[in-house]
C-alpha positions in Angstrom: 72.2 121.9 19.4 71.1 125.3 19.8 69.5 127.4 17.3 71.3 130.3 16.8 68.8 132.4 14.2 69.7 133.7 10.8 73.0 135.4 10.7 71.8 137.6 8.0 69.5 139.9 10.1 72.3 140.5 12.6 72.7 143.5 9.8 69.2 144.6 9.8 68.4 144.4 13.7 65.7 141.5 13.6 64.5 142.8 10.8 63.2 146.6 11.6 64.1 147.8 8.2 61.1 146.9 5.6 61.2 146.6 2.0 59.9 148.6 -0.4 59.3 151.2 2.8 60.5 155.2 2.7 62.5 155.8 6.0 64.6 159.5 7.0 68.1 158.6 6.8 70.3 161.3 8.1 74.0 161.1 5.9 76.7 161.3 8.8 79.6 161.4 5.8 81.3 160.5 2.9 84.2 158.0 2.7 86.5 156.9 -0.1 87.1 153.1 1.2 89.6 150.5 -0.2 87.5 149.6 -2.9 88.1 152.7 -4.1 84.7 153.5 -4.1 82.8 156.7 -2.4 80.5 155.7 0.0 77.5 158.0 2.2 78.0 156.9 6.0 74.1 156.9 6.7 71.8 156.5 9.7 68.3 155.0 10.0 65.7 156.0 12.2 66.7 153.1 14.6 70.5 155.0 15.1 72.2 152.2 12.5 74.4 153.1 10.0 74.8 151.9 6.8 77.0 152.8 3.5 75.7 153.6 0.4 77.4 154.6 -2.7 77.7 157.6 -3.4 78.5 158.1 -7.2 74.9 157.2 -8.0 73.5 160.0 -6.3 75.5 163.5 -7.7 72.8 165.1 -9.1 70.9 164.8 -6.7 73.3 167.2 -4.5 73.2 165.7 -1.2 75.0 167.4 1.3 75.8 166.0 5.0 73.9 166.4 7.6 71.1 166.1 5.4 68.2 164.2 6.1 66.6 162.6 3.0 63.9 160.0 2.2 65.5 156.4 1.3 63.8 153.3 0.2 65.0 149.8 1.2 64.8 148.3 -2.1 65.9 144.7 -1.3 67.0 143.2 2.2 69.1 139.9 0.7 69.5 136.4 2.8 72.6 137.8 4.2 71.1 140.8 5.9 73.0 143.4 3.3 70.4 146.6 2.8 69.9 147.9 -0.8 68.9 151.3 -0.6 67.3 154.0 -3.0 66.7 157.3 -2.1 64.5 159.2 -3.2 64.5 161.0 -6.6 64.8 165.3 -5.5 63.5 165.4 -9.3 61.7 162.7 -10.5 58.8 160.2 -9.4 58.1 156.6 -10.9 54.9 157.0 -12.8 55.2 159.9 -14.2 54.9 160.4 -17.6 57.1 162.8 -20.0 57.0 163.7 -23.8 60.7 162.4 -24.8 63.2 163.7 -28.0 63.7 160.2 -29.9 67.4 160.6 -30.9 67.4 157.0 -33.1 67.7 153.0 -32.9 70.6 150.9 -30.8 71.4 147.6 -31.1 72.6 146.4 -27.7 72.8 143.1 -26.3 69.7 142.0 -23.8 70.0 140.4 -19.9 70.4 137.3 -22.1 73.2 138.6 -24.0 71.4 138.5 -27.1 71.0 141.2 -29.7 68.1 143.5 -29.6 66.5 146.8 -31.0 66.0 149.5 -28.6 65.2 153.2 -29.1 67.3 155.8 -27.8 65.5 158.8 -26.1 66.4 161.4 -24.3 64.9 161.4 -20.6 63.9 163.8 -18.8 66.7 164.3 -16.9 68.0 165.1 -20.4 70.1 161.6 -19.9 70.0 159.2 -23.2 67.9 156.4 -22.1 67.2 153.0 -23.9 63.4 151.8 -24.4 62.3 148.7 -25.6 60.2 148.4 -28.8 56.6 147.9 -29.0 55.5 147.5 -32.4 57.1 146.0 -35.6 56.7 149.4 -36.9 59.3 150.8 -34.4 61.8 147.7 -35.5 61.8 148.8 -39.3 65.2 150.3 -40.0 64.9 153.8 -40.7 62.0 154.4 -38.1 61.8 158.1 -37.6 59.6 160.1 -34.8 59.7 162.9 -33.2 58.7 162.2 -29.9 57.9 159.1 -27.7 55.6 159.7 -24.7 57.3 157.4 -22.2 56.4 156.6 -17.9 58.9 156.5 -15.3 58.9 152.4 -14.7 61.4 152.6 -12.1 64.2 154.8 -10.3 67.6 152.7 -9.5 70.9 153.6 -8.7 69.8 157.5 -9.8 68.9 156.3 -12.9 64.8 156.5 -15.0 64.4 153.3 -16.1 61.8 154.6 -18.5 59.4 152.2 -20.8 56.8 153.7 -23.7 53.7 155.1 -22.3 50.2 154.4 -24.7 47.9 156.3 -23.7 
């Protein structure tokens, strides 16, 4: 029996794109797919076309014909490529003084109730960050500003953590 290779590499043209690397992609058009989701059709430097959900990036103000830097976040075992365009205003690792908005109870990734601190991110969007001390978990905790660092940008959203100087 002849080995045909991993079918997942078909979409990634034998691995031309590498994870965690930025490439220049051209936005060719925006379409509405049968699933009701809007997608950009983007073209990589190797002339392959891909679909990238567009609603996450409305605030980036992309236009058809723009060439944008896009990081390859992940390529799964089926060859599906996950993209993250470079944010036009913020970078991972940047530090900001964020306005403290209050405490919030919310379920974590293990479906357990956990206390978070709600801060206004540098983009003006409320963002939840984890507490780092028992003092912050006390009922009625108050502070004006919490230094925060952009840990990651995912689907256009700033993922923040507390920054300790």
